[in-house]
LOLO-953477 format. One line per field, with one value per residue: residue number from 1; residue in one letter; x, y, z of N, C-alpha, C, O in turn. Coordinates in Angstrom, 1 decimal. Layout:
# residues N
kolnu	(NUM, ...)
lumnu	(a, ...)
n.xx	(X, ...)
n.yy	(Y, ...)
n.zz	(Z, ...)
ca.xx	(X, ...)
ca.yy	(Y, ...)
ca.zz	(Z, ...)
c.xx	(X, ...)
c.yy	(Y, ...)
c.zz	(Z, ...)
o.xx	(X, ...)
o.yy	(Y, ...)
o.zz	(Z, ...)
***
This chain:
# residues 168
kolnu	(1, 2, 3, 4, 5, 6, 7, 8, 9, 10, 11, 12, 13, 14, 15, 16, 17, 18, 19, 20, 21, 22, 23, 24, 25, 26, 27, 28, 29, 30, 31, 32, 33, 34, 35, 36, 37, 38, 39, 40, 41, 42, 43, 44, 45, 46, 47, 48, 49, 50, 51, 52, 53, 54, 55, 56, 57, 58, 59, 60, 61, 62, 63, 64, 65, 66, 67, 68, 69, 70, 71, 72, 73, 74, 75, 76, 77, 78, 79, 80, 81, 82, 83, 84, 85, 86, 87, 88, 89, 90, 91, 92, 93, 94, 95, 96, 97, 98, 99, 100, 101, 102, 103, 104, 105, 106, 107, 108, 109, 110, 111, 112, 113, 114, 115, 116, 117, 118, 119, 120, 121, 122, 123, 124, 125, 126, 127, 128, 129, 130, 131, 132, 133, 134, 135, 136, 137, 138, 139, 140, 141, 142, 143, 144, 145, 146, 147, 148, 149, 150, 151, 152, 153, 154, 155, 156, 157, 158, 159, 160, 161, 162, 163, 164, 165, 166, 167, 168)
lumnu	(m, v, n, k, l, r, n, r, k, s, n, r, l, q, n, f, n, y, s, n, n, g, i, y, f, v, t, i, c, t, y, n, n, n, c, y, l, g, k, i, e, n, d, f, m, e, l, n, q, i, g, f, i, v, q, q, t, w, i, d, l, l, e, h, f, d, y, i, e, l, d, t, f, i, a, m, p, n, h, i, h, s, l, i, h, v, i, h, d, f, n, m, l, q, e, r, t, f, k, v, k, e, k, d, s, l, s, r, i, i, a, f, f, k, s, e, v, s, k, k, l, k, k, q, f, g, m, i, n, f, w, q, k, g, y, y, d, h, i, i, r, n, e, i, d, l, q, n, t, r, d, y, i, f, s, n, p, a, n, w, k, k, d, e, y, a, h, v)
n.xx	(86.2, 85.2, 83.8, 86.0, 87.4, 85.8, 85.4, 87.8, 90.7, 91.0, 93.8, 93.9, 94.4, 92.2, 89.4, 90.8, 91.2, 92.0, 92.1, 92.9, 95.9, 99.4, 102.1, 102.4, 103.7, 103.6, 102.9, 102.5, 101.7, 102.5, 100.2, 99.7, 102.6, 104.3, 107.0, 107.3, 108.1, 110.8, 114.3, 116.8, 119.8, 123.2, 122.7, 121.4, 118.5, 116.7, 114.5, 112.1, 109.6, 107.3, 107.5, 108.8, 106.3, 104.5, 106.1, 105.7, 103.5, 102.6, 104.4, 102.8, 100.3, 100.4, 99.5, 96.5, 95.8, 95.7, 96.4, 98.4, 102.0, 104.9, 107.0, 109.6, 110.5, 110.3, 110.4, 110.3, 110.8, 108.7, 107.0, 105.9, 107.6, 106.6, 106.2, 104.2, 102.7, 100.1, 98.6, 96.1, 95.2, 93.7, 92.4, 91.3, 89.5, 87.8, 86.0, 85.1, 83.3, 84.6, 85.6, 87.5, 86.6, 85.7, 86.3, 88.8, 91.1, 93.7, 93.2, 91.8, 93.3, 95.3, 93.8, 93.0, 95.2, 96.5, 94.2, 94.9, 97.1, 96.6, 94.7, 96.3, 98.3, 96.7, 96.0, 98.3, 99.6, 97.8, 97.5, 95.8, 94.8, 96.6, 97.4, 97.7, 95.1, 94.5, 96.6, 99.7, 99.9, 101.8, 101.2, 103.5, 105.0, 106.8, 109.9, 112.0, 111.1, 110.2, 112.6, 114.0, 112.2, 112.7, 115.3, 114.9, 113.3, 115.1, 117.3, 116.1, 117.0, 119.4, 118.6, 117.2, 118.1, 117.6, 114.6, 111.2, 110.0, 111.7, 112.4, 110.2)
n.yy	(124.0, 121.9, 124.1, 125.6, 123.3, 123.3, 125.7, 125.9, 127.1, 126.2, 125.0, 124.7, 125.4, 127.9, 127.8, 125.5, 122.6, 119.6, 117.2, 117.4, 116.9, 117.2, 117.7, 117.5, 118.5, 117.1, 117.2, 115.3, 115.1, 113.6, 113.0, 115.5, 116.1, 113.3, 111.6, 109.1, 107.6, 107.0, 107.9, 110.2, 110.1, 110.9, 112.9, 111.1, 109.4, 106.7, 104.4, 103.2, 100.3, 100.9, 103.3, 101.8, 100.4, 103.2, 103.9, 101.5, 101.3, 104.0, 103.2, 101.2, 102.8, 102.8, 100.7, 101.3, 102.9, 104.2, 106.1, 107.3, 108.7, 107.9, 110.0, 111.5, 110.5, 111.0, 109.7, 111.4, 111.8, 112.5, 113.4, 112.8, 113.6, 114.3, 113.8, 113.7, 112.5, 113.4, 111.8, 111.7, 109.7, 111.1, 110.3, 107.8, 109.1, 110.7, 108.9, 108.3, 110.6, 113.3, 114.2, 114.8, 113.2, 113.9, 112.3, 111.5, 112.9, 114.6, 114.8, 112.3, 110.2, 110.9, 110.9, 107.8, 106.7, 107.9, 106.6, 103.8, 103.4, 103.9, 102.2, 99.4, 100.4, 100.1, 97.8, 96.3, 97.6, 99.0, 101.3, 104.8, 107.8, 108.8, 110.1, 113.8, 116.0, 116.6, 117.9, 119.3, 121.0, 121.7, 122.9, 122.1, 123.9, 124.3, 122.9, 124.0, 124.6, 122.1, 120.5, 122.3, 121.4, 118.8, 118.5, 120.2, 117.8, 115.7, 116.7, 116.9, 115.3, 116.0, 118.6, 119.0, 118.7, 121.5, 121.8, 122.6, 120.7, 118.3, 117.5, 116.7)
n.zz	(126.6, 124.4, 122.7, 121.9, 120.4, 118.4, 117.2, 115.7, 113.9, 110.3, 108.8, 106.4, 103.1, 101.8, 99.5, 97.9, 95.9, 97.5, 96.1, 93.8, 91.5, 92.7, 94.9, 97.9, 101.1, 104.3, 107.6, 110.9, 113.8, 117.0, 119.6, 122.1, 121.3, 122.3, 122.6, 121.2, 118.9, 118.8, 119.1, 118.8, 117.6, 117.8, 115.9, 114.0, 113.4, 115.1, 115.2, 117.0, 118.2, 118.0, 116.5, 113.7, 112.8, 112.7, 110.4, 108.5, 108.3, 106.8, 104.6, 103.2, 102.3, 99.5, 99.1, 99.6, 97.8, 94.8, 93.6, 94.2, 95.0, 97.1, 98.4, 100.0, 103.1, 106.7, 109.7, 113.0, 116.5, 117.6, 115.6, 111.9, 108.6, 105.5, 101.6, 99.6, 96.3, 94.9, 92.1, 89.7, 87.0, 84.6, 82.2, 83.0, 85.0, 83.7, 82.5, 84.7, 85.6, 85.2, 87.1, 90.2, 93.1, 96.0, 98.0, 97.3, 98.4, 99.9, 102.4, 103.2, 102.8, 104.6, 106.9, 106.9, 107.4, 109.6, 111.3, 111.0, 112.1, 114.5, 115.5, 115.3, 116.8, 119.6, 119.5, 119.5, 121.9, 123.5, 123.2, 123.2, 121.8, 119.9, 117.8, 117.4, 116.7, 113.3, 110.9, 109.6, 106.4, 103.4, 99.8, 97.4, 95.2, 93.1, 91.5, 93.2, 95.4, 96.0, 96.5, 98.6, 100.3, 100.4, 101.6, 103.8, 105.3, 105.5, 106.8, 109.3, 111.9, 112.2, 113.3, 115.2, 118.2, 118.4, 118.5, 120.0, 121.5, 121.8, 124.3, 125.5)
ca.xx	(87.2, 84.5, 83.7, 87.6, 87.4, 84.2, 86.0, 89.3, 90.5, 91.6, 95.1, 93.9, 94.2, 90.7, 89.5, 92.0, 90.7, 93.0, 92.1, 94.1, 97.1, 100.0, 103.1, 102.0, 104.4, 102.6, 103.7, 101.2, 102.7, 101.8, 99.4, 100.4, 104.4, 104.7, 108.2, 106.6, 108.1, 111.9, 115.1, 117.5, 121.2, 124.5, 122.0, 120.3, 116.3, 116.7, 113.1, 111.3, 109.1, 106.1, 108.0, 108.5, 105.0, 104.0, 106.8, 105.5, 102.0, 102.5, 104.3, 101.7, 99.8, 100.6, 98.5, 95.6, 95.5, 96.7, 96.7, 99.5, 103.1, 105.4, 108.9, 110.5, 109.4, 111.0, 109.8, 111.0, 110.7, 107.3, 105.9, 106.6, 107.5, 106.2, 106.3, 103.0, 102.4, 98.5, 98.5, 95.0, 95.0, 92.4, 91.8, 90.2, 89.0, 86.6, 84.9, 84.1, 82.9, 85.5, 86.1, 88.1, 86.0, 86.5, 87.1, 90.2, 91.7, 94.8, 92.8, 91.3, 94.7, 95.8, 92.9, 93.3, 97.1, 96.5, 93.3, 95.2, 98.3, 95.9, 94.4, 97.7, 99.4, 95.8, 95.9, 99.6, 100.1, 96.9, 97.4, 94.8, 94.7, 98.5, 97.8, 97.2, 94.1, 94.8, 98.0, 99.9, 100.1, 102.3, 101.5, 104.8, 104.5, 107.6, 110.9, 113.0, 110.5, 110.6, 114.1, 113.8, 111.3, 113.2, 116.7, 114.2, 113.4, 116.8, 117.9, 115.5, 117.6, 120.4, 118.2, 116.1, 118.2, 116.6, 113.1, 111.0, 109.5, 112.4, 112.9, 109.2)
ca.yy	(123.0, 121.5, 125.3, 126.0, 122.6, 123.4, 126.9, 126.0, 127.5, 125.0, 125.3, 124.5, 126.6, 128.0, 127.3, 124.9, 121.4, 119.0, 115.9, 118.0, 116.3, 117.9, 117.2, 117.7, 117.8, 116.7, 116.6, 114.8, 115.1, 112.8, 113.2, 116.2, 115.8, 113.0, 111.0, 108.0, 107.1, 106.4, 108.6, 110.9, 109.3, 111.4, 113.3, 109.9, 108.9, 105.5, 104.0, 102.2, 99.5, 101.7, 103.8, 100.8, 100.2, 104.2, 103.9, 100.9, 101.9, 104.8, 102.8, 100.8, 103.3, 102.4, 99.5, 101.4, 104.3, 104.0, 107.6, 108.5, 107.9, 108.7, 110.8, 111.7, 110.7, 110.7, 109.8, 111.9, 111.3, 112.9, 113.2, 112.6, 114.5, 113.4, 114.3, 112.5, 112.7, 112.3, 111.8, 111.0, 109.1, 111.7, 109.5, 107.1, 110.1, 111.1, 108.0, 108.8, 111.8, 114.3, 115.2, 114.0, 113.3, 114.8, 111.0, 111.0, 113.9, 114.2, 114.6, 111.0, 109.6, 111.1, 110.0, 106.7, 106.4, 108.1, 105.1, 102.5, 103.2, 104.3, 100.5, 98.5, 100.5, 99.9, 96.3, 95.7, 98.3, 99.3, 102.8, 105.4, 108.7, 108.3, 111.4, 115.2, 116.3, 117.3, 117.6, 120.4, 120.4, 122.8, 122.5, 122.4, 124.9, 124.4, 122.6, 124.9, 124.3, 120.4, 120.6, 123.0, 120.4, 117.3, 118.9, 120.3, 116.6, 114.8, 117.7, 117.2, 114.5, 117.2, 119.8, 118.1, 119.8, 122.8, 121.3, 122.6, 119.1, 117.2, 117.0, 116.2)
ca.zz	(125.6, 123.0, 122.3, 121.6, 119.2, 117.1, 116.3, 115.8, 112.1, 110.0, 108.4, 104.6, 101.7, 101.1, 98.2, 97.2, 95.9, 97.8, 95.3, 92.8, 91.3, 93.2, 95.3, 99.1, 102.1, 105.2, 108.7, 111.6, 115.4, 118.1, 120.7, 123.0, 121.2, 122.6, 121.8, 121.0, 117.4, 118.6, 119.4, 117.8, 118.3, 116.9, 114.2, 113.3, 114.0, 115.8, 115.3, 118.2, 117.5, 117.2, 115.0, 112.5, 113.1, 112.0, 108.9, 107.7, 107.6, 105.9, 102.8, 103.0, 101.6, 98.0, 98.6, 99.8, 97.4, 93.5, 92.9, 95.2, 95.0, 98.1, 98.3, 101.0, 104.5, 108.0, 111.5, 114.2, 117.8, 117.9, 114.2, 110.8, 107.6, 103.9, 100.6, 98.9, 95.3, 94.4, 90.6, 89.4, 85.7, 84.1, 81.3, 83.8, 85.4, 82.4, 82.5, 85.9, 85.5, 84.3, 88.4, 90.8, 94.0, 97.5, 98.7, 97.0, 98.5, 101.2, 104.0, 103.2, 103.0, 106.0, 108.0, 106.7, 107.7, 111.5, 111.6, 110.6, 112.9, 115.9, 115.6, 115.1, 118.3, 120.2, 119.6, 120.2, 122.9, 124.4, 123.0, 122.6, 121.5, 119.5, 117.5, 117.5, 115.7, 112.5, 110.4, 108.8, 105.0, 102.3, 98.9, 96.7, 94.1, 92.0, 91.5, 94.0, 96.7, 96.3, 96.9, 99.5, 101.3, 100.8, 102.3, 105.5, 105.9, 105.4, 108.0, 110.4, 113.0, 112.9, 113.9, 116.5, 119.4, 118.2, 118.4, 121.8, 121.8, 121.9, 125.7, 126.0)
c.xx	(86.3, 84.4, 84.9, 87.6, 86.9, 85.0, 86.9, 89.4, 91.7, 92.9, 94.8, 93.7, 92.7, 90.5, 90.4, 91.4, 92.2, 92.9, 92.7, 95.1, 98.3, 100.9, 102.9, 102.7, 103.6, 103.4, 102.2, 102.3, 101.6, 101.0, 100.2, 102.4, 104.6, 106.1, 108.0, 107.4, 110.0, 113.2, 116.0, 118.9, 122.2, 123.3, 121.2, 119.1, 116.9, 114.9, 113.0, 110.1, 107.7, 106.6, 108.6, 107.3, 104.5, 104.8, 106.3, 104.0, 102.0, 103.4, 103.3, 100.4, 99.4, 99.5, 96.9, 95.0, 96.4, 96.8, 97.8, 101.0, 103.9, 106.7, 109.1, 109.9, 111.0, 110.4, 110.6, 110.4, 109.2, 106.6, 106.7, 106.3, 107.3, 106.2, 105.2, 102.7, 101.0, 98.5, 97.5, 95.4, 93.8, 91.7, 90.6, 89.2, 87.6, 85.9, 84.5, 83.0, 83.5, 86.0, 86.7, 87.4, 86.6, 87.0, 88.4, 91.2, 92.7, 94.1, 92.3, 92.5, 95.3, 95.0, 92.8, 94.6, 97.0, 95.2, 93.9, 96.5, 97.5, 95.4, 95.1, 98.1, 97.7, 95.4, 97.0, 99.5, 98.8, 96.6, 96.5, 95.1, 96.3, 98.5, 97.3, 95.8, 95.0, 96.1, 98.2, 100.2, 101.1, 101.9, 102.8, 104.3, 105.4, 109.0, 111.8, 112.3, 110.6, 111.8, 114.4, 113.5, 112.0, 115.0, 116.1, 114.2, 114.5, 117.6, 117.3, 116.1, 119.1, 119.7, 117.5, 116.7, 117.3, 115.3, 112.9, 110.8, 110.8, 113.4, 111.4, 109.1)
c.yy	(122.7, 122.3, 125.7, 124.8, 123.0, 124.8, 126.9, 126.2, 126.5, 126.0, 125.4, 125.6, 126.8, 128.0, 126.5, 123.4, 120.3, 117.0, 116.6, 117.1, 117.5, 116.9, 117.7, 117.3, 118.2, 116.8, 116.2, 114.8, 114.0, 113.4, 114.1, 116.1, 114.5, 111.9, 109.4, 106.9, 106.4, 108.0, 109.3, 110.5, 109.7, 111.8, 112.2, 109.7, 107.1, 105.1, 103.1, 101.1, 100.3, 102.5, 103.3, 100.7, 101.7, 104.3, 103.1, 100.8, 103.0, 104.3, 102.0, 101.2, 103.2, 101.0, 99.8, 102.5, 104.5, 105.0, 108.3, 107.2, 109.0, 108.6, 110.3, 111.5, 110.3, 110.7, 110.5, 111.0, 111.7, 113.4, 113.0, 113.8, 113.5, 114.4, 113.4, 113.1, 112.3, 112.9, 110.9, 110.7, 110.2, 111.3, 108.4, 107.9, 110.7, 109.8, 107.6, 109.7, 113.4, 115.3, 114.6, 114.3, 113.7, 113.4, 110.9, 112.1, 113.5, 114.3, 113.4, 110.5, 109.9, 110.6, 108.4, 105.9, 106.3, 106.8, 103.7, 102.4, 103.0, 102.7, 99.6, 98.8, 100.3, 98.6, 95.8, 96.4, 98.6, 100.9, 103.6, 106.8, 108.8, 109.8, 112.4, 114.9, 117.3, 117.3, 119.0, 119.9, 121.8, 121.9, 122.8, 123.0, 124.6, 123.4, 122.8, 124.4, 123.1, 120.1, 120.9, 121.8, 119.0, 117.3, 119.3, 118.9, 115.8, 115.7, 117.6, 116.6, 115.2, 118.5, 119.5, 118.4, 121.0, 122.8, 121.5, 121.8, 118.2, 116.9, 116.4, 114.6)
c.zz	(124.1, 122.2, 121.3, 120.0, 118.1, 116.4, 116.0, 114.4, 111.7, 109.2, 106.7, 104.1, 101.3, 99.9, 97.3, 97.0, 96.3, 97.2, 94.1, 92.8, 92.1, 94.0, 97.0, 100.3, 103.3, 106.6, 110.0, 112.7, 116.1, 119.2, 121.7, 122.8, 122.0, 122.0, 121.9, 119.5, 117.7, 119.3, 118.6, 118.3, 117.3, 115.5, 113.7, 114.4, 114.3, 115.8, 116.4, 117.5, 116.9, 116.1, 113.5, 112.4, 112.2, 110.4, 108.3, 107.0, 106.4, 104.3, 102.5, 102.4, 100.3, 97.8, 98.4, 98.8, 96.1, 93.0, 93.8, 94.9, 96.4, 97.8, 99.5, 102.6, 105.7, 109.6, 112.4, 115.4, 118.4, 116.8, 113.1, 109.7, 106.5, 103.0, 99.9, 97.8, 94.7, 92.8, 90.3, 87.8, 84.8, 82.6, 82.1, 84.5, 84.3, 82.2, 83.7, 85.7, 85.4, 85.5, 88.9, 91.7, 95.4, 98.4, 98.3, 96.9, 99.7, 102.1, 104.0, 103.4, 104.4, 107.2, 108.0, 107.5, 109.3, 111.9, 111.6, 111.9, 114.4, 116.5, 116.1, 117.0, 119.3, 120.6, 120.2, 121.7, 124.0, 124.6, 122.8, 122.4, 121.3, 118.7, 117.6, 116.6, 114.5, 111.8, 109.7, 107.6, 104.4, 100.7, 98.1, 95.2, 93.0, 92.3, 92.9, 95.4, 97.2, 97.0, 98.1, 100.7, 101.7, 101.6, 103.7, 106.1, 106.3, 106.7, 109.0, 111.7, 113.2, 113.5, 115.0, 117.8, 119.6, 118.6, 119.6, 122.5, 121.8, 123.0, 126.6, 126.2)
o.xx	(86.6, 84.8, 84.8, 87.7, 87.4, 85.3, 87.4, 88.7, 92.7, 92.9, 95.4, 93.0, 92.1, 91.4, 90.8, 90.9, 93.2, 93.4, 93.1, 95.3, 98.0, 100.8, 103.7, 102.5, 103.1, 104.6, 101.1, 103.5, 100.4, 101.5, 101.3, 103.2, 105.7, 106.1, 108.7, 107.2, 110.5, 112.7, 115.9, 119.2, 122.3, 123.2, 120.4, 119.0, 117.5, 114.2, 113.9, 109.9, 107.2, 106.0, 108.7, 107.1, 104.0, 104.2, 106.2, 103.5, 101.4, 103.1, 102.8, 99.5, 98.3, 98.9, 96.2, 93.8, 97.6, 97.3, 97.9, 101.2, 103.6, 107.4, 108.9, 109.1, 112.0, 110.1, 111.7, 109.9, 108.8, 105.4, 107.9, 105.4, 107.7, 106.1, 105.6, 102.5, 100.8, 98.5, 97.7, 96.0, 92.9, 90.7, 89.4, 88.1, 86.5, 85.0, 83.6, 81.8, 82.9, 86.4, 86.8, 87.1, 87.8, 87.9, 89.2, 91.9, 92.7, 94.7, 92.2, 92.6, 95.6, 95.4, 92.5, 94.6, 97.3, 95.4, 93.4, 96.8, 97.7, 95.6, 94.7, 98.3, 98.3, 94.8, 96.9, 99.4, 99.0, 95.9, 95.9, 96.0, 97.1, 99.5, 96.1, 95.5, 95.7, 96.9, 97.3, 100.6, 101.1, 102.2, 103.2, 103.5, 105.0, 109.1, 112.3, 113.0, 111.0, 111.9, 114.8, 114.2, 111.9, 115.6, 116.7, 114.8, 114.8, 118.4, 117.7, 116.0, 119.7, 120.3, 117.3, 115.9, 116.6, 114.8, 113.6, 111.1, 110.5, 114.5, 111.3, 108.1)
o.yy	(123.1, 122.1, 126.1, 125.3, 123.0, 124.8, 128.1, 125.8, 126.1, 127.2, 126.1, 126.5, 126.0, 128.1, 126.9, 122.9, 120.1, 115.9, 115.7, 116.4, 118.6, 115.7, 118.7, 116.2, 119.3, 116.4, 116.9, 114.5, 113.8, 114.5, 113.7, 116.0, 114.7, 111.6, 108.7, 105.7, 105.5, 108.9, 108.9, 110.7, 109.1, 111.2, 112.5, 109.8, 106.5, 105.6, 102.2, 101.1, 100.3, 102.5, 104.0, 101.2, 101.5, 104.6, 103.5, 100.5, 102.8, 104.8, 102.2, 100.5, 103.5, 100.6, 99.2, 102.9, 104.9, 105.1, 109.5, 106.0, 110.2, 107.8, 109.2, 112.3, 109.7, 111.7, 110.2, 109.9, 111.3, 113.7, 113.0, 114.6, 112.4, 115.6, 112.2, 114.3, 111.3, 114.1, 109.7, 111.7, 109.5, 111.9, 108.2, 107.4, 110.9, 110.0, 106.8, 109.4, 114.4, 116.4, 113.5, 115.5, 113.8, 113.4, 110.3, 112.3, 112.4, 113.8, 113.1, 110.4, 109.0, 110.1, 107.8, 104.8, 105.4, 106.1, 102.7, 101.3, 102.1, 102.2, 98.8, 98.0, 100.5, 98.2, 95.1, 95.7, 98.3, 101.5, 103.1, 107.1, 108.9, 110.5, 112.3, 113.9, 118.3, 116.5, 119.7, 118.8, 122.9, 120.7, 123.9, 122.6, 124.4, 123.0, 121.8, 123.9, 122.8, 119.5, 120.1, 121.4, 118.4, 116.4, 118.8, 118.6, 115.5, 115.0, 118.3, 117.3, 115.0, 119.4, 120.5, 118.4, 121.4, 123.9, 121.1, 121.8, 117.1, 116.5, 116.0, 114.1)
o.zz	(123.0, 121.1, 120.1, 118.9, 117.0, 115.2, 115.9, 113.6, 112.3, 109.0, 105.9, 104.5, 100.6, 99.1, 96.2, 98.1, 95.6, 97.6, 93.3, 93.8, 92.1, 94.1, 97.1, 100.7, 103.5, 106.7, 109.9, 112.5, 115.8, 119.6, 122.1, 123.7, 122.5, 120.8, 122.7, 119.2, 117.0, 119.9, 117.4, 119.5, 116.2, 114.4, 112.8, 115.6, 113.4, 116.7, 116.6, 116.3, 115.8, 115.0, 112.5, 111.3, 111.1, 109.3, 107.2, 105.9, 105.3, 103.2, 101.4, 102.1, 99.8, 96.8, 97.6, 98.8, 96.1, 91.9, 94.1, 94.8, 96.6, 97.3, 100.0, 103.1, 105.5, 110.4, 112.5, 115.3, 119.5, 117.0, 113.2, 109.7, 106.5, 103.3, 99.6, 97.9, 94.1, 92.4, 90.4, 87.4, 84.6, 82.1, 81.8, 84.6, 84.7, 81.4, 83.9, 85.7, 85.6, 85.4, 88.4, 91.8, 95.7, 99.3, 99.0, 95.9, 100.3, 103.1, 105.2, 104.6, 105.1, 108.2, 109.0, 108.1, 110.1, 112.9, 112.2, 112.5, 115.2, 117.6, 117.0, 117.9, 120.3, 121.6, 121.2, 122.7, 125.1, 125.4, 121.8, 123.2, 122.2, 118.9, 117.9, 116.0, 114.7, 112.4, 109.2, 107.5, 105.0, 100.5, 98.2, 94.4, 91.9, 93.5, 93.5, 96.3, 98.4, 98.1, 98.9, 101.7, 102.8, 102.1, 104.6, 107.1, 107.4, 107.4, 109.9, 112.7, 114.2, 114.0, 115.7, 118.7, 120.5, 119.0, 120.5, 123.7, 121.9, 123.0, 127.7, 126.7)
***
């Protein structure tokens, strides 16, 4: 098992700097795709207490990262989808080194989010292993891609019945 994880292929775009300004579509799944966040009723996502903690922690990212804007978001029973804008002020960056640092990357934001949720859930519910390793991302390339992704996020609850993990 250790060997398998060590040799796991990354789904990150090769040679792309995830610290760059851009809009990123992110999907983060719960451990073993367990439906921890709530349930779908009549094509509407009903968050439970854990789901509300996850949603609020996502919103709270704005307090920790001054170079992001949050766009469309949905918590589903076993995953979240969101669009996140990374917007560095290049006038400020010129004073630092002309270059966005790795520490300002999308992966740092996601790692912080997952860690904060995990800490809260461990403290409140004794939960461990809440998230799957890694996450899925897609770099939004243009306005059509952005609108299609927003539509996908909004329609997710209505399409839940088709999800292979809907009954996990």
